[in-house]
C-alpha positions, 0 to 999 in steps of 0.5 A: 212318659204316659199322657197322663205324667205329662200332663201333671207336669205340666199342670204342675209346671204351669203352678209354679208360672203362677207361683211365681207371677204372684209373687212378683206382684206383690214384691212389686207392689211391696216396693213401691211402697217402699219407695213412696214410704222413703220419699214421706221420709226423706221430706220428713228429715229435710223439715226436721233439719229446715226446723233445726236450722241444718242446711243440707249444702255440703260446708253448711252441712259439716259446720252444723255438725260440727256444732251437734259436736260441740254440743254434745250431741253425738248420737243426734249428730250420727242420726242426721248425718246418717238419713242425710247422706244415706250411708251405713253407721260405720260410714257416718261414724267414720266421718264423725270420728274425721271431724272430731280429730284434732287437725 
């Protein structure tokens, strides 16, 4: 290999390293932004739950979900459960369905 080829390969390698570091930095900043947004939304959900009279401990929380279901507010119960527990739609639906099932 000639020295010109080695120099070009070296420059290209350094370019890839700098681009990688730039992308990593941008992704890191975006992650921090998302974490701050998550904390803000969690505080908002807690405030809404308090305003609606929904307790966050498990027994009272389940009773509140049952109350919402009794009022015909299935979607709201799903949304509250998903938000508070951080589960997928399918997991929340399975849990809400298990609450509605006759015992």
